[in-house]
N, C-alpha and C positions, 0 to 999 in steps of 0.2 A: 503494501501502500503502500503511493507516494503522500506526499501530504507538510502540513506545517513544519517546521520542524521543531520540536522535544528540547529543551534543555533543562537535563537531572542531575541538581545542583547534590554533593554524596558528601556531608563534610565528617571528617574522622580523626580520634586523636585514641593513641595508640590504642588500635582496634584491628589491630595484623592478619587476628586470629580469626575470622570471619569473613574481611575485607577482601581475601580473592574471589569469596562467594557471592559479592553484594556484589561486588565490578564487572563479574563475567554476567548477573542475571541484566544487566542495564547491556552490554557488547550485545547480543545475546538475543536480543529483543525482536520478536518478527516486522516489528514496526525501527524502518534501517535510519533513516532519516533524525538520529538527535544526537545531541553533543552532549557528556557528560565531564561535570567541571566537579574536579574531587579534591577539596578543600583539606592538607596535612593542618592540623591546629598547632603546630611546634612538636607531634607524638615523640614517645621515646624508642619506642620500640621497633617494630621494622616493616613498617610504614610504606619510609620514605622507600626502599626496596623494593616494596612490592609497586607500589602504583610506576616506577619506570620500568619495572619488568616489562609495562605493555607497549606495544606499538603501535598502533590504533590511533589515528589522526583526527578519532574524534571526540580523546582526551585534551583536557586540558587540568591540569596541573596544575594547583596556588599551595605555596605553604606560608603559614604564620611563622614573623620570627620569635614570636613569644607566645603563647598559651593567654587564645581570648574568648573560649569559651563557646556554645551550640548559636546561641543568634548570633554573635559576629562572623561565627562563621560562614554559616546562611545569609548573611550578609553582605559579605564580599565573593561567594560565589553566584548571587544572583543580578549584583551589579555589572558580573562579567556573562551575564546569559544572552545569550546570544538569537533566542527563539522565540517565537510567537506564543507558545504551548508553555509553562512549567510545572516543576514538580521536583518534587528530593527526598533521599530516600536516606536512610541508617547503614553503618558499614556492619552492620549489627544482623541486617536485614538480609531477605531479595527479591526479588518479581518474579512472578509464573514468565513466562515466554510470551505470551501474547499483554501480556496488560499494557503496554504505554500503546497499541493497535486498538485494542477494548474501548478505550479510555475515552480517545484521537476520534474515533469513529462517530461516540456517543456524544461527542462537542459538535460534533461537525452535522451531527441529524437534528443536533436544539439546537440551532444557531442565538437561541435568549438567554437560554444557560453559559455559566462563565462561569461552576469549578461540578466537576462530577468526582466524585467519592465510589471507594467497591468496599466487601468483603471483604475478608484476608483473610488467612488459617495462621494460629498461634502455635508455633512448634517448641520444640524442650534444648537444649545446645546439644546435642546431639544430629538437629533436623527430627528429631519424628513432634508426627503436627497428631496434636493437645485435645484442638480448638478448635473453631471454629467463629468467629465476629463475626453476624450479621452488620453490616451498612442500614440503617435505620433512617427516617428521616430527619433535615437540621432542624429539626421543630425538636426536636428531644434534645438540642446543643445545650441550654440550660440544663438538663438533668450528669449531662458527662460528654465527655467526649465523645460523640460521634463517630466524627470524620471518622481516626481514625489516621493511619499510616501509609493509605495507596489513595494517593488524588491528583488531579491535572487540574490546573487552572489557566487562567488566559494571562497574555499581558500586561491585560489594562487593570487588571484586577492589581499586581506586582503594583502596577504606574499611579493608582489611587490609593491604596492602603498599604507601601511603603514596603520599611524592611519588617523582622523579626525584633517585639522589644522586649531588652536582655532583663529587664526588670520585673519582667515576668515568667524567673528560671525554673528551668523546668518546666513550667507547662507555655512556653511559647506559644507552641503550636496551637492550643488550645483557645490563648489571646486573639491570636490572629483569623481562628474560625470567628469570633465571635465579628469583628472589623468588615470580616468577607462578606460572614451572610448582612450588616449592617447596609449597605449597598449593590452585591449584587446575588444573582440566582443561581442556588445550589441544591442537584437535583445526586442523588445516592444509588447506585447499580447491583445489584445481591449477588452475582456473580463470584463469589475470592477470587481473587488475581492479587497478592504478597503471604509473605510468609516473614511471622512476627516473632522474631523468636525470645523468650524470654528464657537470661541465665543469669548467675549471681552479679556480673557487669552491664548489664542491663537498662538503659532509661527508666524500666515503668518501673525495677526490682529498687533504681538508686531511689527514687520518688516515691516507695513503700518504704524500705528501710527510713529514709529521714523525719518522711512524712508522719509514719508511724509509731518512731523512735524521739525521735529530736524536737520534744514541749515549743521551744525555740522558733525550730522552722517548722511544726505542724501549727504554728501559731499565723505566721507569717502567709502561709497555703490561706487561709482562711481571711485571711487580709486583700491578700493576691485574689481568691477566687469572689470576694463582695466587691470590690472595685471592679470587677470584669460586671457583675449584674449591676452596681452601677451606671456606671457604663453603655453598658448593650442590651440589658436585658428589659427586654418586652413585658408593657405593662401585666400582663396575665401572670407573667415567667414570677415577679419580683413579688406577687401578692405569694404566689405558690410555695415562694421561696421562708417569705412571713408563716407562713402557716406552718410549711415546715419545725420550724427555728421553734412555734408558741407549739408545738408536737410534743418535743421533744424535752420540754421542760414540764411538759405535763396539763398545760392549759388549755385542754382542750374545749374548748370555747370559742376562744383564740381562733386557735385550728380549723375551725369549722369554720366561723364569718368569713376571715385570709379567707380557705375555699374557692370561699360563695363570692367570695370576691371575684380570686382567678377566674372562675366557670361564668361570670358574668362580663368581663372580658373577650373571653373566647370558649365557650361553650366546649368544644372540642380538646381540650388539657386533660387527657385523663387520667395523668399524674393529679392535677387538682381532686374530680370524682372521688377517687381509689383515696384518699388522701379528706374528702371532708367526710366521704362513710367511715371508713375508720378512728377518727374524730367524733362522730356522730353517736358509733356506737359507744364509743369510752364514758358520754355520757351519757346515754343509756342505760349504761353498765354500773354505774355509778347511781342511779338513781333507784335504779332497783333495788343495788345492797343496802342505801338506806330504810 
């Protein structure tokens, strides 16, 4: 399939263990019109040797003089991107061979859509498939990062939204999706096109370790999430999140009231319906116990 050039940014820091698999999954795509921008964030392992071993002229290698972190690595890569369509991947994950072609076809067939994302497989450190994370509509974004790890978007998205915000360290992708959703049409496809590796040093493991075991950083995560919601959440989402807060402290009457406000703003908010009835049930149970 011929079509627009796709720029894939691959930031890496000491990711030599799985890096070859990630690089080759990009180079072996059925969609050939790509450029792979590998940003080496001052790695101290064999990363540089691995990158230099490839002679493919579609590879652009960039090396930071000192470690700058994921957000800055992504921004370095996208500043050099020449493609009409953009995406990024991680050094421990890899694409299905038809991933880019499938997403390019979708965007070509849906000119009103600016951002597409897919389901993906979750694999262990040995590459065995553990489960499949099904893509869900972007309306679920306020609950969790439903966009996930496999996506493609038009360059005009990057031109409008800009780079990734390092103040949202470890959830910079989640913050970016909110900024995109505020201005562009996002759609999902259910076919799994990507393999997301969970291991002791993966980004997801880092997040879990930091936010589960470090009280200060866990509080910082809550603050980042709150800042995101204040900036980007829709009215029905904000009411729902307030309802959740009330429910957690067992203020079921306020939880039911805020869930109802969420439903008045958007009657299709299934999360609000569920919480409304849970709060109502708690209130009824309390009355019966009296």
